[in-house]
C-alpha positions as CSV (number, residue, x, y, z in Angstrom):
1,M,-20.7,-20.1,58.8
2,S,-21.2,-16.3,58.3
3,G,-18.5,-15.5,60.8
4,M,-15.9,-17.6,59.0
5,L,-13.2,-15.9,57.0
6,R,-13.4,-16.5,53.3
7,P,-10.1,-17.8,51.7
8,N,-8.2,-15.5,49.3
9,I,-8.6,-16.7,45.7
10,V,-5.9,-15.8,43.3
11,L,-6.9,-16.1,39.7
12,L,-4.0,-14.3,38.0
13,K,-0.4,-14.7,38.3
14,D,1.4,-12.5,40.7
15,G,2.6,-9.3,39.2
16,T,-0.2,-9.2,36.5
17,D,-1.3,-5.6,35.7
18,S,-5.0,-5.2,35.4
19,S,-6.7,-1.9,34.7
20,Q,-10.4,-1.7,34.2
21,G,-13.5,0.5,34.1
22,K,-14.1,4.0,32.9
23,P,-10.5,5.1,33.6
24,Q,-9.3,2.4,31.3
25,I,-11.5,3.4,28.4
26,I,-10.4,7.0,28.8
27,S,-6.8,6.0,28.9
28,N,-7.2,4.1,25.6
29,I,-8.8,7.1,24.0
30,N,-6.0,9.3,25.1
31,A,-3.5,7.0,23.7
32,C,-5.2,7.0,20.4
33,G,-5.6,10.8,20.5
34,I,-1.8,11.2,20.8
35,I,-1.3,9.2,17.6
36,V,-3.9,11.2,15.8
37,E,-2.2,14.5,16.7
38,I,1.0,13.3,15.2
39,I,-0.7,12.3,11.9
40,K,-3.3,15.1,11.7
41,S,-0.9,17.7,10.3
42,T,-0.2,15.6,7.1
43,L,-3.7,16.0,5.8
44,G,-4.5,18.0,2.7
45,P,-2.4,19.7,0.0
46,R,-0.9,22.1,2.5
47,G,-0.1,19.3,5.1
48,M,3.3,18.8,6.4
49,D,5.6,15.9,5.9
50,K,7.1,13.7,8.7
51,L,10.9,12.7,8.7
52,I,11.1,9.3,10.6
53,H,14.6,8.4,11.4
54,D,15.2,4.7,12.2
55,G,18.9,3.7,12.6
56,N,20.6,4.6,9.3
57,E,17.4,5.0,7.4
58,A,15.5,8.2,7.0
59,T,12.0,8.3,5.5
60,I,10.3,11.6,4.5
61,T,6.5,11.0,3.9
62,N,3.0,12.2,4.6
63,D,1.3,8.9,3.6
64,G,-0.7,7.9,6.7
65,A,-0.1,4.2,6.3
66,T,3.7,4.6,6.0
67,V,3.8,7.0,9.0
68,M,1.7,4.6,11.2
69,K,3.9,1.7,10.2
70,L,7.2,3.4,10.9
71,L,6.1,4.8,14.3
72,K,6.2,1.3,15.7
73,I,3.4,1.9,18.2
74,A,3.5,-0.3,21.3
75,H,0.2,0.7,23.0
76,P,-2.2,-2.2,22.4
77,A,-5.3,0.0,21.9
78,A,-3.4,2.5,19.6
79,K,-2.3,-0.4,17.4
80,I,-5.9,-0.6,16.2
81,L,-5.2,2.8,14.4
82,V,-2.3,1.1,12.6
83,D,-4.5,-1.8,11.5
84,I,-7.2,0.5,10.0
85,A,-4.7,2.6,8.1
86,K,-3.1,-0.6,6.7
87,S,-6.5,-2.0,5.6
88,Q,-7.4,1.4,4.0
89,D,-4.2,1.3,2.1
90,M,-4.7,-2.2,0.9
91,E,-8.4,-1.9,0.0
92,V,-8.5,1.6,-1.5
93,G,-5.0,3.0,-1.5
94,D,-5.7,6.6,-0.5
95,G,-7.4,8.1,2.6
96,T,-5.1,6.5,5.1
97,T,-4.7,9.7,7.0
98,S,-8.4,10.4,6.9
99,V,-9.4,7.1,8.4
100,V,-7.1,7.7,11.4
101,V,-8.3,11.3,11.8
102,F,-11.9,10.1,11.6
103,C,-11.4,7.5,14.3
104,G,-9.6,9.8,16.6
105,E,-12.4,12.3,16.4
106,F,-15.1,9.7,17.1
107,L,-13.2,8.7,20.2
108,K,-12.7,12.3,21.3
109,E,-16.4,13.0,21.0
110,A,-17.2,9.7,22.9
111,K,-14.7,10.7,25.7
112,T,-17.1,13.4,26.9
113,F,-20.0,10.9,27.2
114,I,-17.8,8.4,29.1
115,E,-16.8,11.1,31.5
116,Q,-20.4,12.0,32.0
117,G,-21.3,8.4,33.0
118,V,-22.9,7.3,29.7
119,G,-22.6,3.6,29.0
120,A,-20.2,2.6,26.2
121,N,-22.7,0.3,24.7
122,I,-25.1,3.3,24.3
123,I,-22.4,5.2,22.5
124,I,-21.5,2.2,20.2
125,K,-25.2,1.6,19.3
126,G,-25.6,5.4,18.4
127,Y,-22.3,5.4,16.4
128,K,-23.4,2.3,14.4
129,Q,-26.9,3.9,13.7
130,A,-25.2,7.1,12.6
131,L,-22.8,5.2,10.3
132,K,-25.7,3.5,8.6
133,L,-27.4,6.7,7.9
134,T,-24.3,8.3,6.7
135,L,-23.4,5.5,4.2
136,Q,-27.0,5.6,2.8
137,K,-26.8,9.4,2.3
138,L,-23.4,9.1,0.8
139,S,-24.7,6.7,-1.8
140,D,-27.7,8.8,-2.6
141,I,-25.9,12.1,-3.2
142,A,-23.0,10.6,-5.1
143,I,-22.7,11.4,-8.8
144,D,-22.6,8.4,-11.0
145,L,-20.6,8.8,-14.2
146,T,-21.6,5.4,-15.7
147,Q,-23.6,7.0,-18.5
148,K,-20.9,9.4,-19.5
149,S,-18.8,9.0,-22.6
150,A,-15.4,7.3,-22.6
151,E,-13.8,10.8,-22.8
152,E,-15.7,12.1,-19.8
153,R,-14.9,9.0,-17.7
154,N,-11.2,9.4,-18.6
155,H,-11.5,13.0,-17.5
156,M,-13.0,11.8,-14.3
157,L,-10.1,9.4,-13.7
158,L,-7.6,12.2,-14.3
159,R,-9.3,14.4,-11.7
160,C,-9.3,11.7,-9.2
161,A,-5.6,11.0,-9.7
162,E,-4.8,14.8,-9.4
163,T,-6.9,15.1,-6.2
164,T,-4.9,12.2,-4.7
165,L,-1.5,13.6,-5.8
166,N,-2.5,17.2,-4.7
167,S,-1.6,16.3,-1.1
168,K,1.6,14.5,-1.9
169,L,5.3,15.6,-2.3
170,V,4.8,15.5,-6.1
171,A,1.8,17.9,-6.0
172,D,3.6,20.3,-8.4
173,Y,3.7,17.6,-11.0
174,K,0.2,16.2,-10.4
175,T,-1.0,16.7,-14.0
176,F,2.2,15.1,-15.4
177,F,2.0,12.0,-13.3
178,A,-1.9,11.8,-13.4
179,E,-1.9,11.4,-17.2
180,K,0.7,8.6,-17.0
181,I,-1.2,6.8,-14.2
182,V,-4.5,6.9,-16.1
183,K,-2.8,5.5,-19.2
184,A,-1.1,2.8,-17.2
185,V,-4.5,1.7,-15.6
186,N,-6.2,1.7,-19.0
187,L,-3.7,-0.8,-20.2
188,L,-4.6,-3.3,-17.5
189,D,-6.6,-6.5,-18.0
190,D,-10.3,-6.8,-16.9
191,D,-9.2,-8.1,-13.4
192,M,-7.5,-4.7,-12.9
193,D,-4.5,-6.1,-11.1
194,H,-2.4,-3.0,-10.1
195,K,0.6,-5.3,-9.7
196,A,0.7,-5.4,-13.5
197,V,1.9,-1.8,-13.3
198,G,5.6,-1.9,-12.4
199,I,7.2,1.1,-10.8
200,K,11.0,1.4,-11.1
201,K,13.0,4.0,-9.2
202,V,16.1,5.6,-10.7
203,T,17.8,8.4,-8.8
204,G,19.3,11.4,-10.8
205,G,17.8,13.7,-13.4
206,S,14.6,15.7,-13.1
207,V,11.2,14.5,-12.1
208,T,9.9,15.3,-15.6
209,D,12.4,12.7,-17.0
210,S,10.0,10.1,-15.5
211,M,8.6,8.0,-18.3
212,L,5.7,5.4,-18.9
213,I,6.7,2.3,-20.8
214,N,3.8,0.7,-22.7
215,G,5.1,-2.7,-21.8
216,V,7.8,-3.9,-19.5
217,A,11.1,-2.4,-18.1
218,F,13.6,-3.9,-15.7
219,K,17.1,-3.5,-14.8
220,K,19.9,-5.3,-16.5
221,T,20.3,-8.6,-14.7
222,F,23.6,-10.3,-13.6
223,S,25.5,-11.3,-16.8
224,Y,28.3,-13.6,-17.7
225,A,31.1,-13.3,-20.2
226,G,29.8,-12.8,-23.7
227,F,26.9,-10.6,-22.7
228,E,28.4,-7.5,-24.3
229,Q,28.7,-9.3,-27.6
230,Q,24.9,-9.8,-27.8
231,P,22.8,-7.5,-29.8
232,K,20.9,-4.9,-27.7
233,R,18.1,-3.9,-30.0
234,F,15.5,-5.8,-32.0
235,E,12.4,-4.8,-33.9
236,N,9.5,-7.3,-33.7
237,P,11.5,-10.0,-32.0
238,K,10.1,-13.3,-30.8
239,I,10.4,-13.8,-27.1
240,I,10.7,-17.0,-25.1
241,L,10.3,-17.1,-21.3
242,L,11.9,-19.9,-19.3
243,N,11.9,-21.2,-15.8
244,I,15.0,-23.5,-16.1
245,E,18.7,-23.2,-15.4
246,L,21.0,-23.0,-18.5
247,E,24.3,-23.9,-16.8
248,L,26.6,-26.8,-17.4
249,K,26.9,-27.5,-13.6
250,A,23.2,-27.9,-13.3
251,E,23.3,-31.2,-15.1
252,K,25.3,-33.0,-12.5
253,D,23.7,-31.7,-9.4
254,N,22.4,-34.5,-6.9
255,A,24.0,-37.2,-9.0
256,E,26.4,-39.9,-8.2
257,V,28.2,-41.9,-10.9
258,R,30.5,-44.8,-10.1
259,I,32.9,-46.0,-12.8
260,S,35.4,-48.8,-13.1
261,D,37.2,-47.7,-16.2
262,P,38.7,-44.2,-16.2
263,T,38.0,-44.0,-20.0
264,D,34.3,-43.9,-19.1
265,Y,34.7,-40.5,-17.4
266,Q,35.1,-38.8,-20.8
267,R,31.9,-40.4,-21.9
268,I,30.1,-38.9,-18.9
269,V,31.6,-35.4,-19.5
270,D,30.5,-35.6,-23.2
271,A,27.0,-36.6,-22.2
272,E,26.7,-33.6,-19.9
273,W,27.9,-31.3,-22.6
274,K,25.4,-32.9,-25.1
275,I,22.5,-32.3,-22.7
276,I,23.2,-28.5,-22.3
277,Y,23.9,-28.1,-26.1
278,D,20.7,-29.9,-27.0
279,K,18.8,-27.4,-24.8
280,L,20.4,-24.4,-26.3
281,E,19.9,-25.8,-29.9
282,N,16.2,-26.4,-29.2
283,I,15.8,-22.7,-28.0
284,V,17.7,-21.3,-31.0
285,N,15.4,-23.5,-33.4
286,T,12.3,-21.7,-32.0
287,G,13.4,-18.5,-33.7
288,A,13.4,-16.5,-30.5
289,K,15.6,-13.5,-30.5
290,V,15.1,-12.7,-26.8
291,V,15.5,-15.4,-24.1
292,L,14.5,-14.6,-20.6
293,S,14.8,-17.0,-17.6
294,R,13.8,-17.0,-14.0
295,L,16.9,-18.9,-13.2
296,A,20.6,-18.4,-14.1
297,I,21.9,-18.5,-17.6
298,G,25.5,-19.4,-17.4
299,D,28.6,-18.2,-19.4
300,L,28.4,-21.1,-21.9
301,A,24.8,-20.4,-22.8
302,T,25.5,-16.6,-22.8
303,Q,28.3,-17.0,-25.4
304,Y,26.4,-19.5,-27.3
305,F,23.5,-17.1,-27.8
306,A,25.9,-14.1,-28.5
307,D,27.4,-16.1,-31.4
308,R,24.0,-16.5,-32.9
309,G,22.7,-12.9,-32.5
310,I,20.4,-13.7,-29.6
311,F,19.9,-11.6,-26.5
312,C,19.4,-13.5,-23.1
313,A,19.0,-12.4,-19.4
314,G,18.9,-14.8,-16.5
315,R,17.8,-14.4,-12.9
316,V,14.9,-12.1,-14.0
317,E,12.7,-11.2,-11.0
318,A,9.4,-13.2,-10.8
319,E,7.3,-10.0,-10.9
320,D,9.1,-8.8,-14.0
321,L,8.8,-12.1,-15.8
322,E,5.1,-12.3,-15.0
323,R,4.6,-8.7,-16.4
324,T,6.6,-9.7,-19.5
325,R,4.3,-12.6,-19.9
326,L,1.2,-10.4,-19.8
327,A,2.6,-7.8,-22.1
328,T,4.1,-10.1,-24.8
329,G,1.7,-13.0,-24.7
330,A,4.5,-15.6,-24.2
331,T,4.0,-18.8,-22.1
332,T,6.6,-19.5,-19.5
333,Q,8.3,-22.9,-20.1
334,T,9.7,-25.3,-17.6
335,T,11.3,-27.5,-20.1
336,V,12.8,-27.1,-23.7
337,N,12.8,-30.7,-24.6
338,C,9.3,-30.7,-26.0
339,G,6.3,-28.4,-26.6
340,L,8.4,-25.5,-28.1
341,D,5.8,-24.5,-30.8
342,P,5.3,-21.0,-32.1
343,K,2.2,-20.6,-29.8
344,I,4.4,-20.3,-26.7
345,L,6.4,-17.4,-28.1
346,G,5.7,-13.8,-27.3
347,S,6.5,-10.7,-29.2
348,C,6.9,-6.9,-29.0
349,G,7.3,-4.0,-31.4
350,L,10.7,-3.0,-30.1
351,F,13.1,-4.4,-27.6
352,E,16.2,-2.4,-26.6
353,E,18.6,-2.0,-23.8
354,V,19.1,1.6,-22.8
355,Q,20.9,3.7,-20.2
356,I,18.7,5.5,-17.7
357,G,20.7,7.4,-15.2
358,A,23.3,5.2,-13.8
359,E,21.4,2.0,-14.6
360,R,20.9,0.0,-17.7
361,F,17.3,-1.2,-18.4
362,N,15.8,-3.7,-20.8
363,L,12.7,-2.2,-22.4
364,F,9.9,-4.2,-24.1
365,Q,7.8,-1.6,-26.0
366,E,4.8,-1.6,-28.3
367,C,3.6,-5.0,-27.2
368,P,0.5,-6.1,-29.2
369,K,-1.1,-7.8,-26.2
370,S,0.0,-5.2,-23.7
371,K,-1.7,-5.7,-20.5
372,S,1.1,-4.3,-18.4
373,A,2.9,-1.0,-18.1
374,T,6.1,0.3,-16.2
375,L,6.6,3.7,-14.7
376,I,10.2,4.7,-14.3
377,I,10.4,7.5,-11.7
378,R,13.3,9.9,-11.7
379,G,14.4,12.4,-9.0
380,G,17.3,14.0,-7.3
381,A,17.3,12.3,-3.9
382,Q,16.5,8.8,-3.0
383,Q,14.0,10.0,-0.2
384,F,12.1,12.0,-2.9
385,V,11.9,9.0,-5.3
386,D,10.8,6.8,-2.5
387,E,8.0,9.2,-1.5
388,A,7.0,9.6,-5.1
389,D,6.7,5.9,-5.4
390,R,4.3,5.9,-2.5
391,S,2.4,8.7,-3.9
392,I,1.9,7.1,-7.3
393,H,0.9,3.8,-5.7
394,D,-1.9,5.6,-3.9
395,A,-3.0,7.4,-7.1
396,L,-2.9,4.1,-9.0
397,M,-5.2,2.5,-6.4
398,I,-7.6,5.4,-6.5
399,V,-7.8,5.4,-10.4
400,K,-8.4,1.6,-10.4
401,R,-11.2,2.0,-7.8
402,A,-12.8,4.9,-9.6
403,K,-12.7,2.9,-12.9
404,Q,-14.4,0.0,-11.2
405,N,-16.9,2.1,-9.2
406,T,-17.8,5.3,-11.2
407,K,-19.5,7.2,-8.4
408,V,-17.6,10.2,-7.1
409,V,-18.1,13.0,-4.6
410,G,-16.6,16.4,-4.1
411,G,-13.5,16.6,-1.9
412,G,-12.0,19.2,0.2
413,G,-14.3,18.5,3.1
414,A,-17.4,19.1,1.1
415,I,-18.9,15.7,1.5
416,E,-18.2,15.7,5.2
417,M,-20.0,19.0,5.7
418,E,-22.9,17.8,3.8
419,L,-23.2,14.5,5.8
420,S,-22.8,16.4,9.0
421,R,-25.7,18.7,8.1
422,Y,-27.8,15.7,7.2
423,L,-27.1,13.8,10.4
424,R,-27.9,16.9,12.5
425,E,-31.3,17.2,10.8
426,V,-32.0,13.4,11.4
427,G,-30.6,13.5,15.0
428,L,-32.8,16.4,16.1
429,A,-35.8,14.7,14.8
430,Q,-35.2,11.6,16.9
431,A,-35.9,11.2,20.6
432,G,-34.1,9.1,23.2
433,K,-30.5,8.4,24.3
434,Q,-29.2,8.0,20.7
435,Q,-29.9,11.6,19.8
436,P,-26.9,13.3,21.5
437,V,-24.7,10.4,20.1
438,I,-25.8,11.0,16.5
439,L,-25.2,14.7,16.9
440,A,-21.7,14.0,18.3
441,F,-21.1,11.8,15.2
442,A,-22.2,14.6,12.9
443,K,-19.8,17.0,14.8
444,A,-16.9,14.6,14.4
445,L,-17.4,14.5,10.7
446,E,-16.3,18.2,10.5
447,V,-12.8,17.3,11.6
448,I,-11.7,16.9,7.9
449,P,-12.7,20.4,6.7
450,R,-11.5,21.9,10.1
451,T,-8.1,20.2,9.7
452,L,-7.8,21.1,6.1
453,A,-8.4,24.8,6.9
454,Q,-5.9,24.7,9.8
455,N,-3.2,23.0,7.8
456,S,-3.6,25.5,4.9
457,G,-3.0,28.4,7.3
458,G,-6.5,29.8,7.2
459,D,-8.8,30.7,10.0
460,C,-10.5,27.4,10.6
461,T,-13.3,28.8,12.8
462,D,-14.4,31.4,10.2
463,I,-14.2,28.8,7.3
464,L,-16.1,26.3,9.2
465,N,-18.9,28.7,10.2
466,L,-19.1,29.9,6.6
467,L,-19.4,26.4,5.3
468,R,-22.1,25.5,7.9
469,A,-24.2,28.5,6.8
470,K,-23.8,27.7,3.1
471,H,-24.8,24.0,3.6
472,N,-27.7,24.9,5.8
473,D,-29.1,27.3,3.1
474,S,-31.8,25.1,1.5
475,S,-32.5,27.8,-1.2
476,V,-29.3,27.0,-3.1
477,D,-27.6,23.7,-3.9
478,N,-24.3,24.2,-1.9
479,R,-23.7,20.4,-1.2
480,W,-20.2,20.5,-2.9
481,L,-18.9,23.6,-1.2
482,G,-15.6,22.7,0.6
483,V,-12.3,24.2,1.8
484,D,-10.0,26.0,-0.7
485,C,-6.8,25.1,0.7
486,I,-4.8,27.2,-1.8
487,N,-6.6,30.5,-1.3
488,M,-7.6,29.8,2.3
489,G,-11.4,30.1,1.6
490,I,-14.3,28.1,0.3
491,Q,-14.9,26.8,-3.2
492,D,-17.2,24.4,-5.1
493,S,-15.1,21.3,-5.0
494,F,-16.9,19.6,-7.8
495,A,-16.5,22.6,-10.2
496,S,-12.9,22.8,-9.1
497,Y,-12.4,19.1,-10.0
498,V,-11.5,18.1,-6.5
499,W,-13.1,14.6,-6.8
500,E,-12.9,11.6,-4.7
501,P,-14.4,8.1,-5.3
502,V,-17.2,7.1,-3.1
503,M,-15.6,3.8,-2.2
504,M,-12.8,5.7,-0.5
505,K,-15.1,7.6,1.8
506,E,-17.3,4.6,2.5
507,N,-14.4,2.5,3.5
508,A,-12.8,5.2,5.6
509,L,-15.9,6.0,7.5
510,A,-16.8,2.4,8.1
511,A,-13.4,1.4,9.2
512,A,-13.0,4.4,11.5
513,C,-16.4,3.8,13.1
514,E,-15.7,0.1,13.7
515,A,-12.3,0.8,15.2
516,A,-13.8,3.5,17.6
517,C,-16.4,1.1,18.6
518,L,-13.8,-1.5,19.2
519,V,-11.8,0.8,21.5
520,L,-14.9,1.8,23.4
521,S,-15.8,-1.8,24.0
522,I,-12.6,-2.4,25.9
523,D,-13.2,-1.9,29.6
524,E,-10.2,-3.9,30.9
525,T,-6.7,-4.5,29.9
526,I,-4.7,-7.4,31.4
527,T,-0.9,-7.4,31.0
528,N,0.8,-10.6,31.9
529,P,4.2,-10.3,33.7
530,K,7.3,-11.1,31.8
531,S,8.9,-14.5,32.5
532,D,11.9,-14.5,34.8
533,V,15.0,-16.2,33.5
534,P,17.1,-17.5,36.4
535,K,20.8,-18.3,36.0
536,G,20.2,-22.0,36.2
537,G,18.0,-21.9,33.1
538,K,14.6,-22.8,34.7
539,G,12.3,-19.8,34.6
540,K,9.5,-19.2,37.0
541,G,7.2,-17.8,34.3
542,K,5.6,-19.2,31.2
543,G,8.1,-21.1,29.0
544,G,11.0,-20.5,31.4
545,G,14.4,-21.8,30.7
546,F,16.9,-21.0,28.1
547,S,14.4,-20.9,25.2
548,Q,12.3,-18.3,26.9
549,G,15.5,-16.2,27.5
550,M,16.4,-16.4,23.9
551,A,12.9,-15.4,23.0
552,N,13.2,-12.4,25.3
553,M,16.6,-11.5,23.7
554,A,14.9,-11.6,20.2
555,A,12.1,-9.3,21.4
556,G,14.0,-7.0,23.7
557,G,17.3,-6.7,21.9
558,K,20.2,-5.3,24.0
559,G,18.1,-4.7,27.1
560,A,17.3,-8.4,27.3
561,M,21.0,-9.2,26.8
562,R,22.0,-6.9,29.6
563,Q,19.3,-8.4,31.8
564,M,20.7,-12.0,31.2
565,K,24.3,-10.8,32.0
566,R,23.2,-9.2,35.2
567,R,21.5,-12.5,36.3
């Protein structure tokens, strides 16, 4: 039996690409490193922007999540970086570049251990232990502003918003926008839903022409004949919100009527007109002066309201209608045949239609139950306005989180240097295999101040050495010393009001560490071959046939089309 040849066992389909072992881990780390190098230069107030050109659309941004999304990364391991940037953007709003840079540096430090033959599981265990120590220390040294006065807490929110905007394209107007953002967040309800703050973009004019509406603003909707005859300004009007169609044709949809006498047709037509007129009369009898509907308001209804001095707008976006409901206190109605009592009406101090740039906007201001706000952004170029929108979204999320969690830390790399110092102390006191891994984690934390110094044009080696010396000096409390990106030196970040919410750092460190551990745990990548699509329509691979060919065309575009033509 021992001399018999063993049969060849084929487990995977012919053509399957399988890479495994230490070279595969290093390959994944290298792929992630390339992505990090692309995005690293956007970090900080002196970071550069990226111009990403896709077809006819050009995007200028330094927002980490936006850059990662527009890069359209194909490498399966590098896509993990896209996911953590997206999760950071959704959960916190800011720190999307930091989380990717953290992850890349953790992998870079781990690469040295992998090349030396250290098992990936040992590195993962050490990283998780270091993360636990880091998060505990971060919570201990953070400054809680809960006991501060309302004015001091508002001041804290302003500083957090300015710190976020400091690294954006609108950094020169950070104070201008920070004040508006904090006012907008303070108007929100207890649930702090940031979607209640609408952002409208209007090209043209100066950035300082941007305005915050204490209420709701939206573009003039599609209008029928008679719209221009309606009044465009009311003081203290009653407002009714509808989710019904006010058009004559709507009454005969999906209906079939058979008649034997031609004279009965006029009775049917009269009945349709009576239905629509009864609806309009019921709306007028409520005393509402502003009528908004999610669905269309036709020319008959538009002229009917105009004759009675009532403003109406149909096809209002769902988000705008919901924010109007929050601001005015109105209740959206799905019928006007019953239940139209005064309780369902909303109100505002002033309604008017105004010209902003090349657009006409409907403004609902001085709302008594205002739980919504609208920020109208102005700017010269569309790319600038789009980037300002992304920047303000990040600042809105940060202010929202800072209001919910009042703990803050110093920015500018100060907290990273302090955490790195602490981890080095803890790591040197430990024995065993985890010690060098914890020290590597501590070294990786220094990537933020190093990158900030590098992007600001300073000597990153000198600045980093000076920061290490200051933070290691136990005789003085230098925990908040960080990089001064403007003067290319060091500064007390907390005294300079460079503040960041603790939640942002906690989420960034945890997400980056988990992503790095995930990449390190992958020791084999299996790539299945693409299915062949023969001319006859029966493929050899999975799925095969015409349907698989169409799927390949959808995924591969012109290349797949050419492949099918050649076959």
